[in-house]
C-alpha positions as CSV (number, residue, x, y, z in Angstrom):
1,M,0.0,0.0,0.0
2,R,1.2,3.5,-0.7
3,Y,0.5,6.6,1.3
4,I,0.1,10.1,-0.3
5,S,0.6,13.1,1.8
6,D,-1.7,16.0,1.3
7,K,0.9,18.3,2.9
8,T,3.9,17.3,1.0
9,G,2.3,15.9,-2.1
10,Q,4.7,13.0,-2.0
11,V,4.1,9.2,-2.1
12,Y,5.4,7.1,0.8
13,E,5.8,3.3,1.2
14,T,4.8,3.2,4.8
15,E,2.5,5.2,7.1
16,E,5.4,5.9,9.5
17,K,7.5,7.5,6.7
18,C,4.5,9.5,5.6
19,L,3.8,10.8,9.2
20,A,7.5,11.6,9.8
21,A,7.7,13.5,6.5
22,E,4.6,15.5,7.4
23,K,6.0,16.2,10.9
24,A,9.2,17.5,9.2
25,Y,7.2,19.5,6.8
26,D,5.2,21.1,9.6
27,A,8.4,22.0,11.5
28,E,9.9,23.5,8.3
29,Q,6.7,25.6,7.7
30,E,6.8,26.7,11.3
31,Q,10.4,27.8,11.0
32,K,9.6,29.7,7.7
33,A,6.7,31.5,9.4
34,L,8.8,32.4,12.4
35,A,11.6,33.7,10.1
36,K,9.0,35.8,8.1
37,K,7.5,37.2,11.3
38,Q,10.9,38.3,12.6
39,K,11.8,39.8,9.2
40,D,8.4,41.7,9.1
41,E,9.0,43.0,12.6
42,A,12.6,44.1,11.8
43,R,11.3,45.9,8.7
44,A,8.5,47.6,10.7
45,A,11.0,48.8,13.3
46,R,13.4,50.2,10.6
47,A,10.5,51.8,8.8
48,K,9.7,53.6,12.1
49,E,13.3,54.8,12.3
50,V,13.1,56.2,8.8
51,E,9.8,57.9,9.6
52,R,11.4,59.5,12.7
53,A,14.4,60.6,10.8
54,Y,12.3,62.1,8.1
55,K,10.3,64.0,10.7
56,V,13.5,65.5,12.2
57,Y,14.8,66.3,8.7
58,S,11.5,67.9,7.7
59,E,11.4,70.1,10.9
60,A,15.0,71.1,10.5
61,R,14.4,72.0,6.9
62,K,11.4,74.1,7.8
63,V,13.5,76.1,10.4
64,Y,16.2,76.5,7.8
65,H,13.7,77.9,5.2
66,D,12.1,80.2,7.8
67,K,15.5,81.6,8.8
68,L,16.5,82.0,5.2
69,A,13.3,83.8,4.4
70,A,13.6,86.1,7.3
71,F,17.3,86.9,6.4
72,T,16.4,87.6,2.7
73,K,13.5,89.7,3.8
74,D,15.8,91.9,5.9
75,Y,18.9,91.9,3.7
76,G,17.7,91.1,0.2
77,S,19.8,88.1,-0.5
78,F,22.0,85.4,1.1
79,H,25.2,83.9,-0.2
80,M,26.8,80.8,1.2
81,T,29.7,78.6,0.0
82,I,29.1,74.9,0.2
83,K,32.1,72.7,0.2
84,N,30.7,69.3,-0.6
85,D,31.0,66.9,-3.6
86,A,28.9,67.8,-6.7
87,D,26.2,65.2,-6.1
88,N,25.4,66.6,-2.7
89,I,25.4,70.1,-4.0
90,L,22.9,69.2,-6.7
91,K,20.8,67.3,-4.3
92,T,20.7,70.1,-1.8
93,F,19.9,72.6,-4.6
94,F,17.0,70.5,-6.0
95,D,15.8,69.6,-2.5
96,D,15.4,73.3,-1.7
97,F,13.3,74.0,-4.7
98,W,11.2,70.9,-4.1
99,M,10.1,72.5,-0.8
100,F,8.4,75.4,-2.5
C-alpha cells in the first residue's frame, strides 16, 4: 500500500514515513513562518526609524527655510559657499526647490 501526503504531495511506502515527512514539513513551515515574522518585525522597526528621521529632517528644513526667508527679507539676499561633492550640492539645490 502507498500513502500520499496532502501536505507534501509525495508518495510514501509506509504510514510511518508519511507521518515523519509530514511532521518534518510542519516543522519547516513553522520555521519559515517564524523567520518571516521576525523579518516583518525588523522591517517595521526600521521603517519607524526612517519615519522619525524624516520628521526630524523635515522640521530642521522648515527652520532653515524660515530663517533664510527672514534673512532675505531683511537683507535682500543670502550667499553661502558649500564645500561638498557635486552630487550633494545638486541634491541640496533641488531639495530646496522641491520644498516650494
